[in-house]
C-alpha positions as CSV (number, residue, x, y, z in Angstrom):
1,X,-110.9,-200.0,38.9
2,X,-107.2,-200.6,39.6
3,X,-106.8,-203.0,36.6
4,X,-108.4,-200.4,34.3
5,X,-105.8,-197.9,35.6
6,X,-103.0,-200.4,34.8
7,X,-104.3,-200.7,31.2
8,X,-104.6,-197.0,30.7
9,X,-101.2,-196.4,32.4
10,X,-99.5,-198.9,30.2
11,X,-100.7,-196.9,27.1
12,X,-99.5,-193.5,28.3
13,X,-95.7,-194.0,27.5
14,X,-96.6,-195.1,24.0
15,X,-99.0,-192.1,23.5
16,X,-96.4,-189.8,24.8
17,X,-93.8,-191.2,22.4
18,X,-96.2,-190.9,19.5
19,X,-96.8,-187.3,20.4
20,X,-93.1,-186.5,20.6
21,X,-92.3,-188.3,17.4
22,X,-95.0,-186.4,15.6
23,X,-93.6,-183.1,17.1
24,X,-90.1,-183.9,15.9
25,X,-91.4,-184.5,12.4
26,X,-93.1,-181.1,12.3
27,X,-90.1,-179.3,13.7
28,X,-87.9,-181.0,11.1
29,X,-90.2,-180.0,8.3
30,X,-90.0,-176.4,9.4
31,X,-86.2,-176.7,9.4
32,X,-86.2,-178.2,5.9
33,X,-88.4,-175.4,4.6
34,X,-86.1,-172.7,6.0
35,X,-82.9,-174.4,4.6
36,X,-84.6,-174.7,1.2
37,X,-85.6,-171.0,1.4
38,X,-82.1,-169.9,2.3
39,X,-80.5,-171.9,-0.5
40,X,-83.1,-170.6,-3.0
41,X,-82.3,-167.0,-2.0
42,X,-78.5,-167.5,-1.8
43,X,-77.2,-170.3,-4.0
44,X,-73.7,-169.4,-2.9
45,X,-74.4,-171.3,0.3
46,X,-73.8,-174.6,-1.5
47,X,-70.4,-173.5,-2.7
48,X,-69.4,-171.9,0.6
49,X,-69.2,-168.4,-0.8
50,X,-72.1,-167.2,1.5
51,X,-72.7,-168.0,5.1
52,X,-76.2,-169.5,5.9
53,X,-78.3,-167.8,8.5
54,X,-77.8,-170.1,11.4
55,X,-79.8,-168.0,13.8
56,X,-83.0,-168.5,11.7
57,X,-82.5,-172.3,12.0
58,X,-81.9,-172.2,15.8
59,X,-84.9,-169.9,16.2
60,X,-87.2,-172.3,14.2
61,X,-85.8,-175.3,16.2
62,X,-86.4,-173.6,19.5
63,X,-89.9,-172.2,18.7
64,X,-91.1,-175.4,17.2
65,X,-89.9,-177.6,20.1
66,X,-91.5,-175.3,22.7
67,X,-94.8,-175.2,20.8
68,X,-95.0,-178.9,19.9
69,X,-94.2,-180.2,23.4
70,X,-97.2,-178.6,25.0
71,X,-99.5,-181.5,24.2
72,X,-97.1,-184.2,25.5
73,X,-96.4,-182.1,28.6
74,X,-100.1,-181.7,29.3
75,X,-100.7,-185.4,28.8
76,X,-98.1,-186.3,31.5
77,X,-99.3,-183.7,33.9
78,X,-103.0,-183.7,33.5
79,X,-103.7,-187.4,33.1
80,X,-103.1,-188.4,36.7
81,X,-104.8,-185.3,38.0
82,X,-108.0,-185.6,35.9
83,X,-108.3,-189.3,36.1
84,X,-107.7,-189.2,39.9
85,X,-110.5,-186.7,40.3
86,X,-112.8,-188.6,37.9
87,X,-112.1,-192.2,39.0
88,X,-110.6,-192.0,42.4
89,X,-107.5,-193.3,44.2
90,X,-107.9,-196.9,43.1
91,X,-107.6,-195.9,39.5
92,X,-104.4,-193.9,40.2
93,X,-103.0,-196.9,42.1
94,X,-103.1,-198.7,38.8
95,X,-102.3,-195.9,36.5
96,X,-98.9,-194.9,38.0
97,X,-97.4,-198.4,38.2
98,X,-98.8,-199.3,34.8
99,X,-97.1,-196.3,33.2
100,X,-93.8,-196.9,35.1
101,X,-93.6,-200.6,34.0
102,X,-94.6,-199.8,30.5
103,X,-92.2,-196.8,30.3
104,X,-89.2,-199.0,31.5
105,X,-90.1,-201.6,28.9
106,X,-90.2,-198.9,26.2
107,X,-86.9,-197.5,27.3
108,X,-85.2,-200.8,27.2
109,X,-86.6,-201.7,23.8
110,X,-85.5,-198.2,22.5
111,X,-82.0,-198.5,23.8
């Protein structure tokens, strides 16, 4: 059971990274849509005659980031709890080191 925890734990940082990258893409798409809307409504933004609505962009960025990070946050918090209840302490004794080692490797390769 410990080895299975190691395998599952090694996958968690990659799953978390995939969730966050997908979230960033969705938030960026919302930002692009807002910028296009502002330029379409006020073409003077491109020439500097009109100031863009920065508050709308900040609001979109904040709302999207909070909404999109729910799933990755739940993954990190609930996986050890639920798997510990379902499979026991031997599974957790593999899950936590597996995710740590894999997360360090992912961080080194991303740096």
